[in-house]
Structure formats: C-alpha cells, structure tokens
N, C-alpha and C positions, 0 to 999 in steps of 0.2 A: 872615164876612169869605169876600169869593167870590176877593180876588185880594189879593198882598203883588207889592209892586214896590220892590224895593232901590237905594238911594241909586246912582247914577252919577256924577253930574252936580254933586252938591251933598255936603258932608263930614257935615253934622248935619243934625239936625230943624227948626230954626230956617233954613237955607238953603232948606232943603225947600220948607219950608212959603212962604217967601215965593216960589217958585221955582212952584209950583201956584198960588195966588193969582192970579199974572200970567195963568196958562192957564185956570184953570176959573173963567169967568164967564159973567154973565148971557147974553151974546152968542155963545158956544161952546155954551151948551145951546141956543142959540135956533135954530143951525143943523138940529136935530131937528124942529123947528118946534111949542117947547115952551116952554112959560112956566115957568121955576124962583126961587124965593126961593132966596138963599144967606146961609147965616150962616159967620161969618169967627169960627174960634175960637182965637185964637194962642195959642200955635203948635201946640197939639195937633190940631184936626181942621177941615175945609170940611163943609158938608150943604147940598147943595143939594135944595130939595124943592119938588115940583109936580103938577099933577095925576095921579093912577096911578104916583108913582117920589118913590123917595129914595137919594142918594145919597151913601155918607158915607165921605169919607178921614180916616181918621186917622195921625197920621204918631209913628212909635216913634222910637228911637232909631238904626235904621239902613234901617228902609223905609216904604212908605206900605202900609196895609191899605185895601182898597176894601170897601164893601157896597153893593151891588146890592139894593133892591127895589122889585119893580114889580109893577102892578094886574094882573090875570087877562087883562087884554087885552092889558097888553106883553109877557107875559114871552117867548114868542116870538123877543123883541128882545135879549132879555137879555145873548146871549155876542158879538155885535155889539155892544152897548153895552159893556161890558168890554173886549174886545180895542180901541176907540177909546181909551177911559182909559187901557186900559194902553201905548198906543203914544205916548198924548201925554206921559204920565208917565216914562216910556223915555227919551224926548228932552228931559226938562227936569229930571228931578231925579235 
C-alpha cells in the first residue's frame, strides 16, 4: 500500500466504491497519455493496468488503500501519480 485515503464524502465502502468508479475511468487515465484496462470488482477494488503500470484501489470499511506499481521508466513519476489520485479521491470519497 502506497497511500490511504479516509472516506470524507461517503459513509461506507459501497458508496465510496461507486463514487470512485465514476471518477477512475479510461478517459481519466488517458489524460496521462496512457491506455489502461480497468477491472471493477464491486465493492472491493478497482484495478487499472496498462503498459508499465498497475494502479489498485482497495476499499475497506473506512478508507481506500491505493497501491501503484510502475515500471523502471515510470518510477520517477510515482509521487505525481499518487498526489493526483489522492486529490481526486479526497474530493469524491
């Protein structure tokens, strides 16, 4: 786990999952000029996988746990990716 974001705008795992599904979309990830396959595993997790990266969001009773695995070439951007995802989650979950 690289990041943990507590629920501020939602009250439980299901609501948080639904809010995140509306925000974490292929179009959202495409903003970084990357293609991704997104797996929605209701209500426990969202996994986005693309060339050189895997982003996993696991929903617990009180928070979202984020894991970000990047290839060697993308590792310098890990902080920026996590900051962006954290800000997006804080606004919506």
